[in-house]
N, C-alpha and C positions, 0 to 999 in steps of 0.2 A: 524543525529540523530540517530544513531545506530540502523538502520536498518539490517539485515541479506537482504542479496542480494536477496533471495528469498522472502522476507519479501515484499522489494521493487515491484519486479514487479508481484505480485501479487494486487497491489491499483488499486481500479477504483474509478470513480468520487463519488458512492455513500457510501466511507467509508471515507470521506472528511465533516464535521461538517464545512460548507464556513460560517457561520453564528458565530460563536462562533468558528473559525480557528483554529479544533481540526484536525488531524488527529487517525482515529481507525485502530491499526494491526491487523485486525482476522483469516486474511487465508495466506497462502507461498505456492510457486511453488517449488516444489518438484522432484527428478525423481523417477521413480519406478523401478523395478528390472529389467526392459526390457529397460532403459532410456528413457521411455517417459517422457515428463513432465505432471506430474497432480498437480491440484490445492487442497489442504488439509486445517488442522489448523496448527497454527504456532508449532513450538518445544516442548513448553511447556505449561501451563497455567499462569506462568508468562510472558509471551511472548504477549499475548492480551494484549493490554495497548491501552492507550490514549495518542498522542502527541500534544502539544502545538505548535499551527508554527508561526515562524516569520514571519514579510513581507514578506522576500525577499524570502522565503520558498513558503509563498501564491502564490506570484505572480507566481513564478516558474510551480506551480500545476494549477495554472487558464491559462498557456501557454500549459501546456499537454492537458488538457480537451477540449482545442479547436481545438489538434490536435486528439484525442481518438473520439471529438463526430463527424467529416468527415469520421470515418473509417468505 
């Protein structure tokens, strides 16, 4: 899908439009000056985007959501 690692790690279920099969990329996880993980905006304004999900991608995200909901 062309996502940066930090963008992938920052995805949460509310980023997904389940009805329209769209993944909204709005944030990223990066390391601060002390090496601690921090959640912030994407690398630049063009990195904030909506990605149309293929059925196989949607299925994988649904499986991940089931795991996330158990936490």
